[in-house]
C-alpha positions as CSV (number, residue, x, y, z in Angstrom):
1,X,-90.0,42.5,20.0
2,X,-93.4,40.8,19.4
3,X,-94.8,38.4,22.1
4,X,-96.4,36.3,19.4
5,X,-92.8,35.4,18.2
6,X,-91.9,34.4,21.7
7,X,-94.9,32.0,21.9
8,X,-94.0,30.7,18.5
9,X,-90.4,30.1,19.5
10,X,-91.4,28.1,22.6
11,X,-94.1,26.2,20.7
12,X,-91.2,25.0,18.4
13,X,-89.2,23.8,21.4
14,X,-86.6,26.5,21.2
15,X,-84.9,28.2,24.2
16,X,-85.9,31.8,24.9
17,X,-83.2,34.4,25.3
18,X,-82.7,36.4,28.5
19,X,-84.2,39.5,26.7
20,X,-87.3,37.6,25.6
21,X,-87.9,36.3,29.2
22,X,-87.4,39.8,30.6
23,X,-89.8,41.2,28.0
24,X,-92.4,38.6,29.0
25,X,-92.1,39.3,32.8
26,X,-92.1,43.1,32.2
27,X,-95.3,42.7,30.2
28,X,-96.9,40.5,33.0
29,X,-95.9,43.1,35.6
30,X,-97.0,46.1,33.6
31,X,-100.2,44.5,32.2
32,X,-99.0,45.2,28.6
33,X,-99.4,41.6,27.4
34,X,-102.9,40.2,27.4
35,X,-103.8,37.1,29.5
36,X,-104.6,35.0,26.5
37,X,-101.1,35.4,25.1
38,X,-99.5,34.8,28.5
39,X,-101.5,31.6,28.9
40,X,-100.5,30.4,25.5
41,X,-96.8,30.8,26.4
42,X,-97.4,29.0,29.8
43,X,-99.0,26.0,28.0
44,X,-96.1,25.9,25.5
45,X,-93.7,25.8,28.6
46,X,-95.7,23.0,30.2
47,X,-95.5,21.0,27.0
48,X,-92.0,21.8,25.9
49,X,-90.2,22.8,29.1
50,X,-87.3,25.2,29.8
51,X,-83.6,24.5,30.2
52,X,-81.6,25.4,33.4
53,X,-80.5,28.8,32.1
54,X,-84.1,29.8,31.1
55,X,-85.5,28.6,34.4
56,X,-82.9,30.6,36.4
57,X,-83.5,33.7,34.3
58,X,-87.3,33.4,34.7
59,X,-86.8,33.2,38.5
60,X,-84.5,36.2,38.4
61,X,-86.8,38.3,36.3
62,X,-89.8,37.5,38.6
63,X,-87.6,38.3,41.7
64,X,-86.8,41.7,40.2
65,X,-90.5,42.4,39.3
66,X,-91.0,43.9,42.7
67,X,-89.3,44.7,46.0
68,X,-86.1,42.8,46.9
69,X,-85.3,42.8,50.6
70,X,-81.7,43.8,51.4
71,X,-80.4,42.1,54.5
72,X,-76.8,43.1,54.1
73,X,-77.1,45.5,57.1
74,X,-77.4,42.5,59.3
75,X,-74.1,40.9,60.4
76,X,-73.5,37.3,59.5
77,X,-75.0,34.8,57.1
78,X,-78.7,35.0,56.8
79,X,-80.5,31.7,56.3
80,X,-83.9,30.7,55.0
81,X,-85.8,27.4,54.8
82,X,-88.7,26.5,52.6
83,X,-91.0,23.5,52.7
84,X,-93.1,22.5,49.7
85,X,-96.0,21.8,52.1
86,X,-97.6,18.8,53.8
87,X,-99.7,17.6,56.6
88,X,-98.6,18.4,60.1
89,X,-95.6,20.4,59.0
90,X,-94.8,22.7,61.8
91,X,-91.0,22.7,61.1
92,X,-90.3,26.4,60.8
93,X,-91.3,27.2,64.4
94,X,-89.2,24.4,66.0
95,X,-86.3,24.4,63.5
96,X,-86.0,28.2,63.4
97,X,-85.7,28.4,67.2
98,X,-83.2,25.6,67.3
99,X,-80.7,27.0,64.7
100,X,-81.1,30.6,65.9
101,X,-80.2,29.4,69.4
102,X,-77.0,28.1,67.8
103,X,-76.2,31.6,66.5
104,X,-77.7,31.4,63.0
105,X,-79.6,34.4,61.6
106,X,-83.0,33.1,60.3
107,X,-85.1,35.5,58.2
108,X,-88.2,33.6,57.1
109,X,-91.2,34.5,55.2
110,X,-94.0,32.0,55.3
111,X,-97.5,31.5,53.9
112,X,-101.0,30.4,54.8
113,X,-102.6,27.0,54.4
114,X,-105.0,26.0,51.7
115,X,-106.7,22.7,51.2
116,X,-105.1,19.7,53.0
117,X,-101.8,21.5,53.7
118,X,-101.4,23.8,56.7
119,X,-99.7,27.2,56.7
120,X,-97.1,28.4,59.2
121,X,-98.8,31.8,59.5
122,X,-102.1,30.2,60.6
123,X,-100.3,28.1,63.3
124,X,-98.5,31.2,64.7
125,X,-101.6,33.2,64.7
126,X,-103.2,30.7,67.1
127,X,-101.0,32.4,69.7
128,X,-102.9,35.4,71.1
129,X,-101.6,38.7,69.7
130,X,-98.9,37.2,67.4
131,X,-98.2,39.6,64.6
132,X,-97.2,37.9,61.3
133,X,-97.0,41.2,59.4
134,X,-94.0,43.3,60.4
135,X,-92.7,46.1,58.3
136,X,-89.5,45.4,56.4
137,X,-87.6,47.6,58.9
138,X,-89.2,45.7,61.9
139,X,-88.3,42.4,60.2
140,X,-84.7,43.3,59.8
141,X,-84.4,44.8,63.3
142,X,-85.7,41.6,64.8
143,X,-83.5,39.3,62.8
144,X,-80.5,41.5,63.8
145,X,-81.4,41.6,67.5
146,X,-82.6,38.1,68.2
147,X,-81.6,36.1,65.1
148,X,-85.1,34.9,64.2
149,X,-88.3,36.3,62.6
150,X,-91.1,34.4,60.9
151,X,-93.5,36.7,59.0
152,X,-95.9,36.9,56.1
153,X,-94.7,38.4,52.8
154,X,-93.9,42.0,53.3
155,X,-94.0,44.8,50.7
156,X,-94.7,44.2,47.0
157,X,-92.5,41.0,46.6
158,X,-92.7,39.2,43.2
159,X,-95.9,40.6,41.8
160,X,-95.2,38.9,38.5
161,X,-95.5,35.5,40.2
162,X,-98.9,36.4,41.7
163,X,-100.3,37.2,38.3
164,X,-98.7,34.2,36.6
165,X,-99.9,31.8,39.3
166,X,-103.5,33.1,39.1
167,X,-103.4,32.3,35.3
168,X,-101.7,28.9,35.8
169,X,-104.4,28.0,38.3
170,X,-107.2,28.4,35.8
171,X,-105.4,27.2,32.6
172,X,-104.2,23.8,33.7
173,X,-100.5,25.0,33.6
174,X,-99.6,24.5,37.3
175,X,-97.8,21.1,36.8
176,X,-94.5,22.2,35.2
177,X,-91.2,21.9,37.0
178,X,-89.6,25.0,35.5
179,X,-92.7,27.1,36.5
180,X,-93.0,25.6,40.0
181,X,-89.2,25.9,40.7
182,X,-89.0,29.5,39.4
183,X,-92.2,30.5,41.3
184,X,-90.8,29.1,44.6
185,X,-87.3,30.4,44.1
186,X,-88.2,33.9,43.0
187,X,-89.9,34.5,46.4
188,X,-87.0,32.9,48.3
189,X,-84.5,35.0,46.4
190,X,-86.5,38.2,46.9
191,X,-86.5,37.5,50.7
192,X,-82.8,38.3,50.8
193,X,-81.1,35.4,52.6
194,X,-77.6,34.2,51.7
195,X,-78.5,30.4,52.2
196,X,-81.6,28.5,51.4
197,X,-82.6,25.0,52.5
198,X,-85.5,23.4,50.6
199,X,-87.6,20.6,52.2
200,X,-89.1,19.0,49.2
201,X,-91.7,16.5,50.3
202,X,-93.0,13.5,48.4
203,X,-95.9,11.1,48.8
204,X,-99.6,11.1,49.1
205,X,-99.8,14.2,51.3
206,X,-97.4,16.2,49.2
207,X,-97.4,18.2,45.9
208,X,-94.8,15.8,44.4
209,X,-96.2,12.2,44.4
210,X,-92.9,10.2,44.2
211,X,-89.3,10.5,45.0
212,X,-88.1,11.0,41.4
213,X,-90.3,14.0,40.8
214,X,-89.4,15.5,44.2
215,X,-85.7,15.1,43.3
216,X,-86.3,16.7,39.8
217,X,-88.0,19.6,41.4
218,X,-85.3,20.0,44.1
219,X,-82.5,19.9,41.6
220,X,-84.2,22.5,39.5
221,X,-84.5,24.8,42.5
222,X,-80.9,24.1,43.7
223,X,-79.7,25.1,40.1
224,X,-81.6,28.4,40.3
225,X,-80.3,29.3,43.7
226,X,-76.7,28.4,42.9
227,X,-76.8,30.2,39.6
228,X,-78.0,33.4,41.3
229,X,-75.4,33.3,44.1
230,X,-77.3,31.6,46.9
231,X,-75.9,28.6,48.7
232,X,-78.9,26.2,48.1
233,X,-79.5,22.7,49.3
234,X,-82.5,20.3,49.5
235,X,-83.8,17.5,51.6
236,X,-86.2,15.0,50.1
237,X,-88.6,14.0,52.9
238,X,-91.5,11.6,53.3
239,X,-95.1,12.8,53.5
240,X,-96.8,9.4,53.2
241,X,-98.0,9.9,56.8
242,X,-98.4,13.1,58.8
243,X,-95.3,14.7,60.1
244,X,-95.1,14.3,63.9
245,X,-98.4,13.5,65.7
246,X,-100.6,16.6,65.3
247,X,-102.6,18.3,62.5
248,X,-104.2,21.6,63.4
249,X,-102.9,25.0,64.4
250,X,-102.7,25.2,68.2
251,X,-102.0,21.5,68.4
252,X,-99.0,21.9,66.1
253,X,-97.8,25.0,68.1
254,X,-97.9,22.8,71.2
255,X,-95.9,20.0,69.4
256,X,-93.3,22.5,68.2
257,X,-92.9,23.8,71.7
258,X,-92.5,20.2,73.1
259,X,-89.9,19.5,70.4
260,X,-87.7,22.5,71.2
261,X,-87.9,21.4,74.9
262,X,-86.6,17.9,73.9
263,X,-89.6,15.7,74.0
264,X,-91.2,16.0,70.6
265,X,-92.1,13.1,68.3
266,X,-89.2,11.0,67.0
267,X,-89.8,11.6,63.3
268,X,-90.4,15.4,63.6
269,X,-87.4,15.8,65.9
270,X,-85.1,13.9,63.5
271,X,-86.3,16.0,60.6
272,X,-85.5,19.2,62.5
273,X,-82.1,17.9,63.5
274,X,-81.2,16.8,60.0
275,X,-82.3,20.2,58.6
276,X,-80.5,22.0,61.4
277,X,-77.3,20.3,60.7
278,X,-77.4,21.4,57.0
279,X,-78.4,25.0,57.9
280,X,-75.5,25.4,60.5
281,X,-73.0,24.1,57.9
282,X,-74.4,26.4,55.3
283,X,-74.1,29.3,57.8
284,X,-70.5,28.3,58.5
285,X,-71.2,27.8,62.2
286,X,-70.3,24.1,62.0
287,X,-67.9,22.2,59.9
288,X,-69.5,18.8,60.1
289,X,-72.9,17.2,60.7
290,X,-71.6,15.7,64.0
291,X,-70.5,19.1,65.2
292,X,-73.8,20.7,64.1
293,X,-75.9,18.0,65.8
294,X,-74.0,18.5,69.1
295,X,-74.7,22.2,68.9
296,X,-78.4,21.6,68.3
297,X,-78.6,19.0,71.1
298,X,-77.0,21.5,73.5
299,X,-79.4,24.2,72.4
300,X,-82.3,22.0,73.4
301,X,-80.9,20.5,76.6
302,X,-79.8,23.9,78.0
303,X,-83.1,25.5,77.2
304,X,-81.7,27.9,74.7
305,X,-84.0,26.8,71.8
306,X,-87.1,27.3,74.0
307,X,-85.9,30.7,75.1
308,X,-85.3,31.7,71.4
309,X,-88.9,30.6,70.6
310,X,-90.2,32.7,73.6
311,X,-88.2,35.7,72.5
312,X,-89.6,35.5,68.9
313,X,-93.2,35.3,70.2
314,X,-92.5,38.2,72.6
315,X,-91.0,40.4,69.9
316,X,-93.9,39.7,67.6
317,X,-96.5,40.7,70.2
318,X,-97.6,37.1,71.1
319,X,-98.7,35.9,74.5
320,X,-95.6,34.3,75.9
321,X,-97.7,32.7,78.7
322,X,-99.2,30.4,76.1
323,X,-95.8,29.2,75.2
324,X,-94.8,28.7,78.8
325,X,-98.1,26.9,79.6
326,X,-99.6,25.3,76.5
327,X,-102.9,24.6,78.3
328,X,-103.6,28.3,77.6
329,X,-103.6,27.8,73.8
330,X,-107.0,27.6,72.2
331,X,-109.0,24.6,73.2
332,X,-111.8,22.8,71.4
333,X,-115.2,22.2,72.9
334,X,-115.2,18.5,72.4
335,X,-112.6,15.7,72.4
336,X,-113.3,12.3,70.8
337,X,-111.2,9.2,70.7
338,X,-111.1,7.1,67.5
339,X,-110.2,3.5,68.5
340,X,-109.2,0.6,66.3
341,X,-111.9,-1.9,65.3
342,X,-109.3,-4.6,64.4
343,X,-105.9,-5.9,65.2
344,X,-102.8,-5.8,62.9
345,X,-99.9,-3.8,61.8
346,X,-100.6,-0.3,60.4
347,X,-99.5,-0.6,56.8
348,X,-100.6,2.8,55.5
349,X,-101.9,6.1,56.8
350,X,-103.6,8.3,54.1
351,X,-102.1,11.7,55.1
352,X,-103.9,13.7,52.5
353,X,-107.2,12.3,53.8
354,X,-106.3,13.3,57.3
355,X,-105.5,16.8,56.1
356,X,-108.9,17.1,54.4
357,X,-110.6,15.7,57.5
358,X,-108.8,18.3,59.7
359,X,-109.9,21.0,57.2
360,X,-113.5,19.9,57.5
361,X,-113.2,20.4,61.3
362,X,-112.2,24.0,60.6
363,X,-108.4,23.6,60.9
364,X,-107.8,24.5,57.3
365,X,-109.3,26.4,54.3
366,X,-111.2,25.0,51.3
367,X,-110.9,28.5,49.8
368,X,-108.7,31.5,50.6
369,X,-111.6,33.3,52.3
370,X,-112.5,30.6,54.8
371,X,-112.0,31.4,58.4
372,X,-109.7,29.2,60.6
373,X,-110.6,27.5,63.9
374,X,-107.3,27.4,65.7
375,X,-108.5,25.0,68.4
376,X,-109.5,22.0,66.3
377,X,-107.5,19.3,64.8
378,X,-106.2,15.7,65.2
379,X,-103.6,14.0,67.4
380,X,-102.3,10.8,66.0
381,X,-101.4,7.9,68.3
382,X,-100.0,5.5,65.7
383,X,-97.4,5.5,62.9
384,X,-96.9,3.3,59.9
385,X,-95.5,-0.1,61.2
386,X,-97.1,0.1,64.6
387,X,-98.9,-3.0,66.0
388,X,-102.4,-2.3,67.3
389,X,-105.1,-4.4,69.0
390,X,-108.9,-3.9,68.7
391,X,-109.8,-1.0,71.0
392,X,-106.4,0.6,70.9
393,X,-106.4,4.4,70.3
394,X,-105.7,5.4,66.7
395,X,-106.4,9.2,66.9
396,X,-107.9,11.9,69.2
397,X,-110.2,14.4,67.5
398,X,-110.5,18.0,68.8
399,X,-113.7,19.5,67.4
400,X,-116.3,22.2,68.1
401,X,-119.3,20.6,66.4
402,X,-120.7,17.1,66.2
403,X,-118.8,14.5,64.1
404,X,-121.0,13.1,61.3
405,X,-121.1,9.4,60.6
406,X,-119.6,10.1,57.2
407,X,-116.6,12.0,58.7
408,X,-116.0,9.1,61.2
409,X,-116.2,6.5,58.5
410,X,-113.6,8.4,56.4
411,X,-111.4,8.6,59.5
412,X,-111.4,4.8,59.8
413,X,-110.7,4.5,56.1
414,X,-107.5,6.5,56.4
415,X,-105.8,3.5,58.3
416,X,-104.9,0.3,56.5
417,X,-103.8,-2.8,58.2
418,X,-101.5,-5.8,57.4
419,X,-100.8,-9.2,59.1
420,X,-97.2,-8.7,58.3
421,X,-95.0,-6.1,60.0
422,X,-94.4,-3.1,57.7
423,X,-91.1,-1.1,58.0
424,X,-91.5,2.6,58.4
425,X,-90.1,4.8,55.6
426,X,-87.1,7.0,56.6
427,X,-88.2,10.6,57.2
428,X,-85.3,11.9,55.2
429,X,-84.9,10.1,51.9
430,X,-82.0,12.1,50.4
431,X,-79.9,15.3,50.8
432,X,-79.1,17.1,47.5
433,X,-76.6,19.8,46.8
434,X,-73.9,18.7,49.2
């Protein structure tokens, strides 16, 4: 088999066979196909696409390019959840504790933040001593014993995807639904869970800019998961404003703690509840959304969700006193209030800009090598549709160095006003795969 023929075939808009896709991924993994030929095929795929079968086979081949975690020794259905990333997304911490408190086994591998989007691992590492890198045996033992573990990628999972993504990043071939879907799903499939819930975000602060593109990506990933034997569903959720009220690592940990204790922000709580309903039904612990919601509400009101979060932090070496008393979490040197200069209804909040402003404070990374300041970030006091008067608090800034005039100006520019009341966007736009 010649790789040149495979490039030619996709250039001519023809579907690749299973054997051709496997030959490609084997060559990527073994370094037997040169980067320039791989890049040529990637560009042909960006231009001409892949059908559902090709995309599923690509995800499967990438999944099998490295270690695949076997969770079959753990009793019960094992569940995973993946977000496509956004601003203020601390969902895994709160949602994982909530559904695990209802009896679901949650085996979650998460990533770090880059650019304007935060990473779950960075948030968890703002807890003193928290270990995100368990061995595979430790990971399985923890899921078996307490029903919840959130860790970084362990072992040599999906090496083909790492190599392909590095090439896509420098050859303008990132923006392709089949390549995005197979990249995400290869990692989820290799993580070993039986069910997968995808939180596909759309809007200014998300990778997918509109609802239609988010649904296209979600359906592609659902198709892959279901073809490869995983119960896969997706939520389409809004990222046109930050999720919850906080942006920044320790601040988001605090908000996740407040949410599992029953007094989190309305939008974030609702997203967790809707996601929890789906996961409990996927895990066959509830037969309806109404039953699942009641279970989640009881887990919160009886303190079981908070206890589950404490137990996970304890098992992973974190300082549980910081969970019991969030005043012990990292604190910034300075706190500055940003107050409105005008009156009106908040018509738009530029979430990507807020993510970038938080990154400039030190809460995120411009490059993978940048250090993280766990203490800094933003706490929002308004949502889209809120009425404010001049002098009302818009946002509190937690920072360790002086705020520049340019930074403050950009903060004010993130808020747009209207004389007419603006209705907020529903946090969950659609649920797919039901």
